[in-house]
C-alpha positions as CSV (number, residue, x, y, z in Angstrom):
1,M,0.0,0.0,0.0
2,K,1.4,3.3,-1.0
3,S,-1.2,5.7,0.5
4,I,-4.1,6.3,2.7
5,Q,-6.2,6.8,-0.5
6,E,-5.4,3.3,-1.6
7,L,-6.5,1.9,1.8
8,E,-9.7,3.9,1.6
9,A,-10.4,2.6,-1.9
10,I,-10.0,-1.0,-0.7
11,R,-12.2,-0.3,2.3
12,Q,-14.9,1.2,0.0
13,K,-14.8,-1.8,-2.4
14,T,-15.1,-4.2,0.6
15,L,-18.1,-2.3,2.0
16,E,-19.8,-2.4,-1.4
17,T,-19.3,-6.1,-1.6
18,I,-20.8,-6.6,1.9
19,N,-23.8,-4.4,1.0
20,L,-24.4,-6.4,-2.2
21,R,-24.6,-9.6,-0.1
22,R,-27.0,-8.0,2.4
23,E,-29.3,-6.6,-0.3
24,Q,-29.4,-9.8,-2.3
25,T,-32.9,-10.9,-3.1
26,G,-34.0,-14.3,-4.1
27,T,-33.4,-17.7,-2.7
28,R,-30.0,-18.7,-1.1
29,V,-29.1,-22.4,-0.8
30,V,-26.2,-22.7,1.6
31,V,-24.3,-26.0,2.0
32,G,-22.1,-26.6,5.1
33,M,-18.6,-27.2,3.8
34,A,-16.5,-27.5,6.9
35,T,-14.3,-30.6,7.3
36,C,-17.2,-32.4,9.0
37,G,-19.6,-31.6,6.2
38,I,-17.0,-32.6,3.5
39,A,-16.2,-35.8,5.3
40,A,-20.0,-36.6,5.4
41,G,-20.4,-36.0,1.7
42,A,-21.3,-32.3,1.3
43,R,-19.2,-31.8,-1.8
44,P,-21.4,-34.0,-4.1
45,V,-24.5,-32.3,-2.5
46,L,-23.1,-28.8,-3.3
47,T,-22.4,-30.0,-6.9
48,A,-25.9,-31.5,-7.2
49,F,-27.5,-28.2,-6.1
50,M,-25.4,-26.2,-8.5
51,D,-26.1,-28.6,-11.4
52,E,-29.9,-28.6,-10.6
53,V,-30.1,-24.8,-10.5
54,A,-28.1,-24.5,-13.7
55,K,-30.1,-27.3,-15.5
56,R,-33.4,-25.5,-14.6
57,N,-31.9,-22.1,-15.4
58,L,-33.3,-20.8,-12.2
59,Q,-33.0,-17.0,-11.8
60,G,-32.7,-15.5,-8.4
61,V,-31.3,-18.6,-6.8
62,A,-27.8,-18.5,-5.4
63,V,-25.9,-21.7,-4.3
64,A,-23.2,-20.9,-1.7
65,Q,-21.1,-22.7,0.8
66,T,-20.3,-21.9,4.4
67,G,-18.2,-23.3,7.2
68,C,-19.4,-25.2,10.2
69,I,-23.1,-24.9,10.8
70,G,-22.7,-26.5,14.3
71,V,-24.5,-29.8,14.2
72,C,-21.8,-32.1,12.8
73,R,-23.6,-35.3,13.6
74,L,-26.3,-34.2,11.1
75,E,-24.0,-33.4,8.1
76,P,-24.4,-32.8,5.3
77,I,-26.5,-29.8,6.2
78,V,-28.2,-27.4,3.7
79,E,-29.9,-24.2,4.7
80,I,-32.4,-22.5,2.4
81,Y,-33.2,-18.8,2.9
82,K,-36.1,-17.2,1.1
83,P,-37.0,-13.5,1.5
84,G,-39.6,-12.9,4.2
85,E,-39.5,-16.5,5.4
86,D,-37.8,-18.4,8.2
87,K,-34.7,-20.4,7.3
88,V,-35.2,-24.1,6.6
89,T,-32.5,-26.5,7.6
90,Y,-32.2,-29.8,5.9
91,V,-30.0,-32.6,7.4
92,K,-28.3,-35.7,6.2
93,V,-28.7,-34.5,2.7
94,T,-27.7,-36.7,-0.2
95,P,-27.4,-35.8,-3.9
96,D,-30.5,-38.0,-4.5
97,M,-32.6,-35.6,-2.3
98,V,-31.6,-32.4,-4.1
99,G,-34.0,-32.7,-7.0
100,R,-37.0,-33.0,-4.7
101,I,-35.8,-30.1,-2.5
102,V,-35.3,-27.8,-5.5
103,T,-38.7,-28.9,-7.1
104,E,-40.8,-28.6,-3.9
105,H,-39.1,-26.0,-1.8
106,V,-36.9,-23.7,-4.0
107,V,-39.4,-23.6,-6.9
108,G,-42.7,-24.6,-5.2
109,D,-42.3,-22.8,-1.9
110,N,-43.2,-26.0,0.1
111,P,-40.4,-27.3,2.3
112,V,-39.8,-31.0,2.2
113,V,-40.6,-31.5,5.9
114,E,-39.3,-35.1,6.3
115,Y,-35.8,-33.9,5.3
116,T,-35.7,-31.1,7.9
117,I,-33.9,-30.9,11.2
118,G,-37.1,-30.7,13.2
119,Y,-38.6,-33.8,11.6
120,Y,-35.3,-35.7,12.0
121,E,-34.9,-34.8,15.7
122,A,-38.5,-35.6,16.5
123,K,-38.3,-39.0,14.7
124,N,-35.1,-40.0,16.4
125,K,-35.9,-39.2,20.1
């Protein structure tokens, strides 16, 4: 860095990027990709979501990855965020489940209840 102006330009660019993320509309599909998720099979799940969204040419749907979601025993975990709605957390997700999640929840606005954390926890008490 050669000047305070360069530092300020970097700061401004970073703030703009952060604001773009906050103002993002549409659906976000977030796959937990910490080491626990990867070990449990999250990489093929992430790829399946990206492929399904691309195949259907879905606009306004972003597929992203994050670190540890915090419930390692339930990995792979996928969280779906839709504007104005509560987050839905899917657990023990496999690539075979992705098509149904996209069809029913991402496109159809109906979460696949039997794949969610609440259903899983209630069933396994």
